[in-house]
C-alpha positions in Angstrom: -0.1 0.0 -0.1 1.8 3.5 -0.6 2.1 5.9 1.9 -0.5 8.8 0.7 -3.0 5.5 1.3 -3.2 6.8 5.1 -4.4 10.3 3.9 -7.6 11.5 4.4 -10.3 11.9 1.9 -14.3 11.7 1.8 -16.6 8.7 1.4 -19.7 10.9 1.1 -19.3 13.0 4.3 -17.4 10.9 6.4 -13.7 10.6 6.7 -11.5 8.0 5.8 -8.2 7.0 4.7 -7.7 7.0 0.8 -6.5 3.4 0.4 -10.2 2.0 1.5 -12.1 4.3 -0.4 -12.7 2.1 -3.4 -13.5 -0.7 -1.6 -16.0 1.3 0.2 -17.2 2.2 -3.7 -17.3 -1.2 -4.9 -19.0 -2.2 -1.6 -22.2 0.6 -2.9 -21.8 -0.8 -6.3 -22.7 -4.3 -5.6 -25.2 -3.2 -3.7 -27.1 -1.8 -6.2 -25.9 -3.1 -9.3 -29.1 -5.1 -10.4 -31.3 -1.7 -10.6 -28.4 1.0 -10.9 -30.8 1.6 -14.3 -33.9 1.6 -12.8 -33.0 3.9 -9.9 -31.4 6.2 -12.7 -34.8 6.7 -14.2 -36.6 7.2 -11.1 -34.0 9.3 -9.5 -33.8 12.2 -12.4 -37.3 11.5 -13.6 -35.9 10.1 -17.0 -33.4 13.4 -17.6 -30.3 10.8 -17.7 -31.5 10.1 -20.5 -31.3 13.1 -22.2 -27.9 14.0 -20.7 -26.0 10.5 -22.0 -27.6 11.3 -25.6 -26.1 15.1 -25.4 -23.2 13.4 -24.0 -23.2 11.0 -27.1 -24.4 13.6 -29.2 -20.9 16.0 -28.4 -18.9 12.7 -28.7 -20.1 12.2 -32.6 -18.5 8.7 -33.9 -17.6 8.5 -37.1 -19.9 6.9 -39.1 -17.9 6.0 -42.0 -14.6 5.6 -40.4 -12.6 3.1 -37.4 -13.9 4.6 -34.7 -12.4 3.4 -30.9 -14.0 4.1 -27.7 -13.1 4.0 -24.5 -16.4 4.2 -21.6 -15.2 4.6 -18.3 -16.9 3.7 -14.9 -19.7 2.6 -17.4 -20.1 -1.3 -16.3 -23.6 -1.6 -17.3 -23.2 -0.7 -21.2 -26.1 2.4 -21.1 -23.4 4.9 -22.7 -21.6 2.0 -24.5 -24.8 1.1 -26.3 -25.6 4.4 -27.3 -22.2 5.5 -28.8 -22.8 2.2 -31.3 -25.9 2.9 -31.9 -24.3 6.6 -33.2 -21.5 5.2 -35.0 -20.4 3.2 -38.2 -20.3 -0.6 -38.5 -16.6 0.4 -37.5 -17.2 1.4 -34.0 -15.8 -0.4 -31.3 -16.6 0.4 -27.2 -14.6 -0.5 -24.7 -16.3 -0.9 -21.4 -14.0 -0.3 -18.5 -15.8 -0.4 -14.9 -13.7 -1.6 -11.1 -16.6 -3.4 -10.4 -17.7 -6.8 -12.0 -21.1 -6.9 -10.5 -22.0 -3.8 -13.1 -20.0 -5.4 -16.0 -22.2 -8.7 -15.6 -24.8 -6.9 -15.6 -23.8 -4.5 -18.6 -22.4 -7.9 -21.1 -26.4 -9.4 -19.6 -28.0 -6.7 -21.6 -25.6 -6.5 -24.6 -26.0 -10.3 -25.4 -24.9 -11.4 -28.7 -26.3 -7.6 -30.2 -23.1 -6.1 -31.0 -20.8 -8.8 -31.6 -17.4 -8.0 -30.8 -18.4 -4.6 -31.6 -18.4 -4.7 -27.5 -15.8 -5.9 -25.2 -16.0 -5.3 -20.9 -13.2 -5.2 -18.8 -12.7 -5.4 -15.4 -9.4 -2.1 -13.9 -9.1 0.6 -11.8 -9.8 4.3 -13.9 -6.1 5.3 -12.1 -3.9 2.9 -13.6 -5.9 1.0 -17.3 -3.9 -1.2 -18.9 -4.4 0.1 -22.4 -1.7 1.2 -24.7 -1.0 4.6 -24.7 -2.8 6.7 -27.9 -4.8 3.6 -28.5 -8.1 5.5 -28.5 -10.0 8.3 -30.5 -12.3 9.0 -27.5 -13.0 8.6 -23.6 -16.1 8.9 -22.0 -17.1 8.3 -18.1 -20.4 9.5 -16.7 -21.4 10.1 -13.2 -17.7 8.3 -12.1 -15.1 10.2 -11.8 -16.3 11.7 -8.2 -16.4 7.9 -7.0 -12.2 7.7 -7.7 -10.0 8.1 -4.7 -7.6 9.5 -6.8 -8.9 11.8 -9.7 -6.2 13.7 -11.0 -4.8 9.5 -11.6 -8.0 9.0 -13.5 -7.7 12.0 -16.0 -3.6 11.5 -16.4 -5.2 8.0 -18.0 -7.8 9.0 -19.2 -4.7 11.7 -21.7 -2.6 8.8 -22.2 -4.7 5.9 -23.9 -6.5 8.8 -26.4 -4.5 9.5 -29.4 -3.6 13.6 -30.6 -7.2 15.0 -31.3 -8.6 12.4 -29.4 -12.1 13.5 -27.0 -12.3 14.0 -23.4 -15.7 14.0 -22.4 -17.1 13.5 -18.5 -20.9 14.0 -17.4 -21.0 14.7 -13.5 -23.6 16.1 -11.2 -22.5 19.7 -10.6 -23.8 22.4 -8.5 -27.7 23.9 -9.4 -26.7 27.2 -9.9 -30.4 28.7 -10.1 -32.0 30.5 -7.1 -34.6 28.6 -4.9 -34.2 25.3 -7.3 -31.2 24.8 -4.5 -33.4 24.3 -2.1 -35.7 22.1 -3.7 -32.7 20.0 -4.8 -30.8 19.2 -1.5 -34.7 18.6 -0.4 -34.8 15.8 -2.7 -31.8 14.6 -2.8 -31.5 14.0 0.8 -35.2 13.2 2.2 -36.5 11.4 -1.1 -33.5 9.8 -3.4 -33.0 6.8 0.2 -36.2 6.6 0.8 -36.4 5.3 -2.8 -33.1 3.6 -2.7 -34.8 1.7 0.2 -37.7 0.2 -1.8 -36.1 -0.4 -4.8 -33.3 -1.8 -3.8 -33.1 -2.4 0.2 -30.1 0.3 0.7 -31.1 3.0 1.9 -27.3 3.8 2.8 -25.7 3.4 -0.4 -27.9 6.2 -2.1 -27.1 8.8 0.9 -23.5 8.1 -0.3 -24.1 8.9 -3.6 -26.1 12.1 -2.6 -23.6 13.2 -0.1 -20.3 12.4 -3.2 -21.9 14.7 -5.7 -21.3 17.5 -2.7 -18.5 17.2 -2.3 -17.3 16.9 -6.0 -15.5 19.8 -6.6 -17.1 22.9 -8.7 -17.1 23.0 -12.2 -14.0 25.6 -12.8 -12.1 23.8 -10.1 -12.3 20.3 -11.8 -11.7 22.3 -15.4 -8.4 23.4 -13.9 -7.8 19.4 -13.1 -8.7 18.6 -17.0 -6.1 21.3 -17.7 -2.9 20.2 -15.5 -3.6 16.5 -17.1 -2.5 17.8 -20.5 -5.9 18.6 -21.5 -6.5 21.8 -24.3 -9.7 23.5 -25.3 -11.3 22.6 -21.9 -15.3 23.5 -21.5 -18.2 22.6 -19.3 -21.7 23.0 -19.7 -24.1 23.0 -17.0 -27.9 21.6 -17.9 -31.0 21.5 -16.1 -30.3 24.3 -14.0 -26.6 23.1 -13.1 -27.9 19.8 -11.6 -25.5 18.3 -14.1 -22.5 19.6 -16.3 -20.6 18.2 -19.4 -17.0 18.8 -19.5 -14.9 18.5 -22.2 -12.0 18.9 -23.6 -9.4 17.1 -26.4 -6.0 15.6 -26.7 -4.0 18.4 -28.5 
């Protein structure tokens, strides 16, 4: 275990040693994997579908040329399937997730629909078992805030992208509409864990997810982290009053 594994970090509203966070996050997603996509529909009133569509529209995979894409923390395949449907027959997607339960759901959902155009890899975003400059696109939707060492994950994203490759991150953000922030907080802390208890039998995991959103850096601070990883043309676009933001960058 590296020296910095003993440094404190956040796990929702709690403080834990850095080396323990990944195991705790894994436990959350093992618990909710089978109902993860259903919960996304219920928690967001279906809005997550529009947010993910905006992500894939921004990615704009080629319909006529080979396009290799990496979707990180995307175990259930929700984003990967959209990329494959938007791209052409030469589009290939690698779904990478540290959580085997989430990947199992993704494999089952994919079935034989996409053949060898999709592959599933169990690995850590902080240390990708992938070659340098091997992908045209990299996406991570609602997953970066769960990574213990976000700076390492961003550097790995930069490493595996080809020059001209696109980085896109969809993540919860800071509500910027007066009054809506109080409504959003009340809904998040009082309603979402209760939905989680009813649908998955696990309120605590959704309490963590709600708390983790509040601990994620605001958009401008996260943009600086993306730039420090080597990316350029870094931008972000708030959606739904700032509930989420779509972060974009390029490897030049």
